[in-house]
C-alpha positions, 0 to 999 in steps of 0.5 A: 500500500505504501508503495502505491501511495509513493508511486501516486505521489511521484506521478502527481509531482511529475504531472505537476512539474510538466504542467508548470514547465509547459503551460504555467498552471493557474496555481503557479501563476497565482502564487507568482503574482502574490509573491511578486506583490509581496516583494514590492514593499513600500521601501522598494517602491520608493527606491524604484520611484527615486531611480525613475526621477533621477533618470528623468532628470537626465532623460535616460530611461532605466539607467544601469543603476536602476537595472542593477538595483532591481536585479539584485533585489529580485535575486535576493527576494524572489529568485530561487536558489539556482546556484545551490541547485546547480552546484548539487546537480553538477556534483550529481552529474559528475559522479553519475556512472555512464552506461554503454550504448545510449544515454542514461536518465538520472532523476533525483532530488536536490534538497527541495529542488529536483533534476532530470539529466540525460548522461552518457550520450553525444550531448549531455543535458539536464533540467533543474526544477523548483519545488512548484515544478517550474524549470529554473535552469537547463544544462547542455554539455556543449553550452553549459548552464542557462538560467530560466526565469520563473513566473514570479521573477517575470511578474516581479520585474513586470510590476517593478518596471510598470512602477518605474515607467509611471514615475518616469513619465510623471517626472518628465511631464513635470520637467517639461511643464516647468521648462515651458512656463514663463519666468516670473519677474523677481518680486520687489522690482518695478518695471521701467517704461523705456519709451521716450 
């Protein structure tokens, strides 16, 4: 009975992983949107708006400082721990026995992450999955590791960039309005009539 429960659980997790991989299930999308909104704290929103205003002053959209700040924050608060998962996957792949004749499938858990790898063939490949089933990294022996963005990362960047865009447009409108308004006369000076 326990074996049947284990098999059902494993099959369910594979189905969930594949669904997340290929179509981003509604549950994954909903959780990602919630995670992205939670990461956009008042402090982060204020930083985003400040960068937008600074960039509007020089009329350059999304300068390197903003991109660096938002990517760093995304990696700290939203991104999965790819480096740890990649390190574990690489270790497992390097120590995996290679069969004769075709590629061998290596499928295992890496802590809370999981992986599938095809070893021993002409080109070795691997995929790493987050606990929710999303693929977060892929490997190809001729190209190395490639990070794959999660839905939460996409949602976070989309929402952050929308906040930035609105703040940038507002700041540019203020700057343009200020440059078109007439310069008022200094107070206390009378206008002189220079006609003769």
